[in-house]
C-alpha positions in Angstrom: -3.5 -1.2 -9.3 -2.1 -4.0 -11.1 -3.7 -6.6 -8.7 -6.7 -5.5 -8.9 -6.5 -5.5 -12.7 -4.8 -8.8 -13.1 -8.0 -10.2 -10.6 -10.9 -8.5 -12.7 -9.0 -9.9 -16.1 -8.7 -13.6 -14.7 -11.8 -14.1 -12.2 -10.3 -17.7 -11.2 -7.1 -16.4 -9.9 -6.3 -16.4 -6.5 -4.2 -13.9 -4.6 -1.6 -15.1 -2.1 0.0 -12.6 0.3 3.2 -13.5 1.6 5.0 -12.6 5.0 8.5 -13.2 5.9 10.0 -13.3 9.4 12.2 -10.7 10.4 12.7 -9.7 6.6 15.0 -6.8 7.2 17.2 -8.1 9.9 17.6 -11.9 8.4 18.7 -11.1 4.7 22.0 -12.2 4.0 24.4 -9.5 3.1 26.2 -11.5 0.4 22.8 -11.5 -1.9 22.9 -7.6 -1.5 26.3 -7.1 -2.4 26.2 -9.8 -5.2 23.1 -8.1 -6.9 25.2 -4.6 -6.7 28.1 -6.1 -8.4 26.3 -7.1 -11.4 25.4 -3.8 -12.7 28.5 -1.4 -13.5 26.3 1.7 -12.8 25.7 0.4 -9.3 29.3 -0.3 -8.2 30.0 2.7 -6.3 27.1 1.3 -4.0 28.8 -1.8 -3.4 31.9 -0.3 -2.3 29.8 2.1 -0.2 27.7 -0.8 1.4 31.0 -3.1 1.7 32.8 -0.4 3.9 29.5 -0.2 6.0 29.5 -3.8 6.6 33.2 -4.0 7.4 33.4 -1.1 10.1 32.2 -2.5 13.8 30.9 1.0 14.6 28.1 2.2 17.0 24.3 2.0 16.2 22.0 3.9 18.2 18.3 2.7 18.6 15.9 5.9 19.2 16.7 9.6 18.7 17.5 12.3 20.7 17.9 12.0 24.6 16.2 8.6 24.4 18.7 7.1 22.4 20.3 4.1 23.6 23.0 1.6 22.4 22.0 -1.4 20.0 23.3 -4.7 21.0 25.0 -5.1 17.6 27.6 -3.2 15.5 27.5 -1.9 12.1 29.2 -5.0 10.7 26.5 -7.2 12.1 23.4 -5.5 10.9 21.5 -2.1 10.4 18.2 -0.8 12.3 14.9 -1.1 10.4 14.1 2.3 9.3 17.6 3.0 8.3 17.9 4.9 4.6 19.6 2.1 3.2 17.6 -0.8 4.7 14.8 -0.9 2.2 16.8 -0.2 -1.0 19.1 -2.7 -0.1 16.4 -5.1 0.8 15.1 -4.8 -2.6 18.3 -5.6 -4.2 19.1 -8.8 -2.1 15.7 -10.3 -2.9 15.5 -9.2 -6.3 17.1 -12.4 -8.0 14.7 -14.9 -5.8 11.8 -12.6 -7.3 13.0 -12.7 -10.6 13.2 -16.5 -10.9 9.8 -17.0 -9.3 8.3 -14.3 -12.0 10.0 -16.2 -14.7 8.9 -19.6 -13.4 5.0 -18.2 -12.9 5.1 -16.3 -16.1 5.8 -19.7 -17.9 3.0 -21.7 -16.2 0.4 -18.9 -16.3 1.0 -16.5 -13.1 2.8 -13.8 -11.9 4.3 -12.3 -8.9 4.1 -8.7 -7.6 6.5 -7.2 -5.1 7.1 -4.1 -3.0 9.9 -4.2 -0.7 8.8 -6.9 1.7 5.1 -6.8 0.6 5.1 -9.7 -1.9 1.9 -11.3 -3.6 1.8 -14.4 -5.6 -1.0 -14.4 -8.1 -2.3 -17.1 -10.8 -4.4 -20.3 -10.9 -4.8 -22.3 -7.6 -3.1 -25.3 -9.0 0.0 -22.8 -10.1 0.0 -20.5 -7.5 0.0 -22.9 -4.5 2.7 -25.1 -5.6 5.0 -21.9 -6.4 4.9 -20.9 -2.8 7.1 -23.7 -1.8 9.6 -23.2 -4.9 9.6 -19.5 -3.8 10.6 -20.2 -0.3 13.2 -22.4 -1.3 14.7 -19.6 -3.5 14.2 -17.3 -0.5 16.1 -19.7 1.8 19.2 -19.1 -0.1 19.5 -15.6 1.0 18.6 -16.2 4.7 14.7 -15.5 4.6 12.1 -17.6 5.9 7.9 -17.3 5.0 5.7 -16.6 8.1 2.9 -19.0 7.6 1.1 -17.8 10.5 0.6 -14.3 8.9 0.1 -15.5 5.3 -3.3 -14.9 3.9 -5.0 -15.9 0.5 -8.1 -14.9 -1.5 -10.4 -16.2 -4.3 -13.6 -15.0 -5.7 -16.5 -17.1 -3.7 -17.6 -18.5 -6.9 -14.2 -19.9 -7.9 -13.9 -21.8 -4.8 -13.9 -25.7 -5.3 -12.5 -28.7 -3.4 -9.3 -28.7 -5.4 -9.0 -25.0 -4.2 -9.3 -26.0 -0.7 -7.2 -29.2 -0.6 -4.3 -27.0 -2.5 -4.8 -24.1 -0.1 -4.6 -26.7 3.0 -1.5 -28.6 1.7 0.1 -25.4 1.4 -0.8 -24.3 4.6 -2.2 -21.0 3.9 -5.3 -19.5 5.4 -8.2 -17.5 3.8 -8.2 -13.8 4.6 -11.1 -12.6 6.2 -12.5 -10.1 8.6 -16.0 -10.2 10.7 -19.1 -7.9 9.5 -21.2 -6.2 11.9 -23.7 -9.0 12.1 -21.0 -11.6 12.9 -20.8 -12.9 9.3 -17.5 -13.8 7.7 -16.3 -11.5 4.7 -13.5 -12.8 2.6 -10.5 -10.7 1.3 -7.3 -9.4 1.8 -5.1 -6.3 2.0 -2.6 -5.9 -0.9 -0.2 -2.5 -0.4 -3.0 -1.5 2.1 -5.6 -1.7 -0.4 -8.7 -4.3 0.5 -9.2 -6.9 -2.3 -11.9 -9.1 -1.9 -15.9 -9.1 -2.0 -18.1 -6.0 -2.2 -19.2 -6.3 1.7 -15.4 -7.0 2.9 -14.2 -4.0 0.9 -16.8 -1.7 2.2 -16.5 -2.9 5.9 -12.4 -2.7 5.4 -13.1 0.9 4.2 -15.3 1.7 7.3 -12.7 0.4 9.8 -9.9 2.2 8.4 -12.2 5.6 8.5 -13.0 5.3 11.9 -9.4 4.3 12.7 -7.9 7.5 10.8 -10.9 9.6 12.3 -10.2 8.5 15.7 -6.4 9.4 15.0 -7.4 12.9 13.8 -9.4 13.7 16.9 -6.7 12.7 19.1 -4.2 15.5 17.5 -7.3 17.7 17.7 -7.8 17.2 21.4 -3.9 17.4 22.1 -3.5 20.6 20.0 -7.1 22.6 21.0 -6.2 26.2 21.3 -8.9 26.3 24.2 -6.9 24.1 26.1 -3.4 25.1 25.4 -3.4 29.1 26.0 0.2 29.7 26.5 1.5 32.3 23.8 5.0 30.1 23.9 3.1 27.0 22.5 1.4 28.0 19.3 -1.1 25.2 19.3 -3.4 26.9 17.0 -0.6 27.5 14.1 0.7 24.0 14.6 -3.2 22.4 14.3 -3.7 24.7 11.4 -0.6 23.7 9.7 -1.0 19.9 10.1 -4.6 20.3 8.6 -3.6 22.1 5.7 -0.4 20.0 4.6 -1.0 16.8 6.2 -4.3 15.4 7.7 -6.7 16.6 4.9 -4.9 14.3 2.5 -4.9 11.1 4.9 -7.6 9.5 2.8 -6.1 10.4 -0.7 -4.2 7.1 -1.1 -7.2 5.1 -0.8 -9.5 7.2 -3.2 -6.6 6.9 -5.7 -6.5 3.3 -5.6 -10.1 2.1 -4.6 -13.4 2.7 -7.5 -15.2 5.5 -6.4 -18.2 3.2 -5.6 -16.9 1.9 -2.4 -15.0 5.2 -1.2 -18.3 7.4 -0.5 -18.5 6.2 3.2 -14.7 6.8 4.0 -14.8 10.4 2.2 -17.6 11.5 4.5 -16.2 10.1 7.7 -13.0 11.7 7.1 -14.8 15.2 5.8 -16.6 15.2 9.3 -13.2 14.8 11.2 -11.7 17.7 9.3 -14.7 19.9 9.7 -14.4 19.2 13.4 -10.7 20.1 13.3 -11.5 23.2 11.6 -13.9 24.2 14.3 -11.6 23.5 17.0 -8.4 25.5 15.4 -10.8 28.8 14.5 -13.3 28.4 17.1 -16.3 28.0 14.8 -19.4 25.6 14.2 -19.6 24.7 10.4 -23.6 24.5 10.5 -23.3 28.1 11.3 -21.4 29.3 8.2 -23.0 30.6 5.2 -23.1 28.2 2.0 -20.9 31.0 0.6 -18.5 30.6 3.0 -18.3 26.7 3.2 -17.7 26.9 -0.6 -14.9 29.7 0.0 -13.1 27.3 2.6 -12.6 24.7 0.2 -11.3 26.8 -2.7 -7.6 26.6 -3.5 -5.7 29.6 -1.4 -4.6 31.2 -4.8 -8.6 31.6 -5.4 -8.7 33.2 -1.8 -9.8 30.1 0.0 -8.3 28.1 2.5 -7.2 25.4 0.4 -8.9 22.7 2.7 -10.7 20.4 0.1 -13.3 18.0 0.8 -12.1 14.7 -0.1 -15.5 13.8 -1.5 -15.4 16.5 -4.2 -12.3 15.1 -5.3 -12.4 11.4 -5.1 -13.6 10.8 -8.8 -10.6 13.3 -10.2 -8.2 11.2 -8.0 -9.1 8.2 -9.1 -8.8 9.0 -12.4 -5.3 10.4 -11.6 -4.6 6.9 -9.7 -5.8 5.2 -13.1 -3.1 7.2 -15.1 -0.3 7.1 -12.8 -0.7 3.6 -12.1 -1.9 1.7 -15.4 0.5 3.5 -18.0 3.7 1.9 -16.3 2.3 -1.3 -16.1 2.3 -1.6 -20.0 4.7 -2.2 -22.4 6.7 0.8 -23.5 9.1 1.4 -26.4 11.9 3.5 -26.1 14.8 4.6 -28.3 17.0 2.3 -26.3 14.7 -0.6 -26.5 11.9 -2.1 -25.0 11.2 -1.9 -21.4 8.9 -4.6 -20.2 6.0 -3.9 -18.3 4.3 -6.1 -15.4 1.1 -6.8 -17.1 -0.4 -7.9 -20.6 -2.2 -5.1 -22.2 -5.2 -7.7 -22.5 -5.5 -7.6 -18.8 -6.3 -3.6 -19.0 -8.6 -3.5 -21.9 -11.7 -3.3 -19.9 -10.4 -0.2 -18.3 -8.9 1.8 -20.8 -9.6 -0.4 -24.0 -12.1 0.8 -27.2 -15.1 -0.5 -25.2 -14.1 0.4 -21.4 -16.8 3.0 -21.2 -19.3 -0.5 -21.8 -17.5 -2.9 -19.8 -19.3 -4.4 -16.7 -16.1 -4.8 -14.9 -14.5 -1.7 -15.1 -15.2 1.4 -13.1 -16.3 3.7 -15.4 -19.8 2.6 -15.7 -20.1 3.4 -11.9 -18.5 7.0 -12.4 -20.1 8.0 -15.3 
């Protein structure tokens, strides 16, 4: 949400998606311990991590009967996916990110980071040179940038000869995908949200929707009650619980973070997959149901429905909820114990939540209303 707001408010900015080589494996442990020791309230975690790093204990890769011994021990590293891995990585990279953030703030840009997903935003003449400076800061904690997987994007109308020179000097390719007709569509994915031209976003969502739909149908085939009839394998119950508690929400992240003007096709694709799974689960065809029964299926269980909602019906509400949850924490907030700094200036969000937001050409509301 922050990236979308910043690029809309600053159309001449470029976004650079960074990528690390073996991020969780390569970060030096001293950076984690030093960052923990800075804060008194975190020192119990310092002792916990220090002890883990000193014991030459066994590390198992995998789970259950398929577990095998790692080629390293606890004092040499942890396996990716361990509970401590991500928070420790975030602490270790914190100082490098802060230094880059302060540098960019002075120059007129910013950096946003979530674990190993890091993005530098700003005018090209500021953002591209900062990548090299950030790389130097990362080197002090053992991290390297993987340029082969890094991408950048700027609006087509803002591309200039200087932009291409800076981009090529920084060795950062433009992000793109191919359209159905073979045309090149420019854009990048940030926190699994497509950012780019309108056609890029639509094409990206189409591909993502088909992939999710394919995965859903594969689950349906594996748990098809007509295929697995053994009373010892409750395939019907398993499929129903997956639909109710998991599969129907597979698209919610996207409709919460992407304007509804782009998400209709995605919702239709995923809703059709859920309909097919419901048919497999209960041995019925949706086209044979009455309108009353179709509506009742989508009602909450407390209203005597089945609790299976159509994503198409909730995508507007989901997006508004995403705006409330996503934008407010980004702004400056005042607390009794002082001011907590947000990530974006309030000027960058006025076209979404300001006085004249409903009249803005750039905000999402004109498309929704």
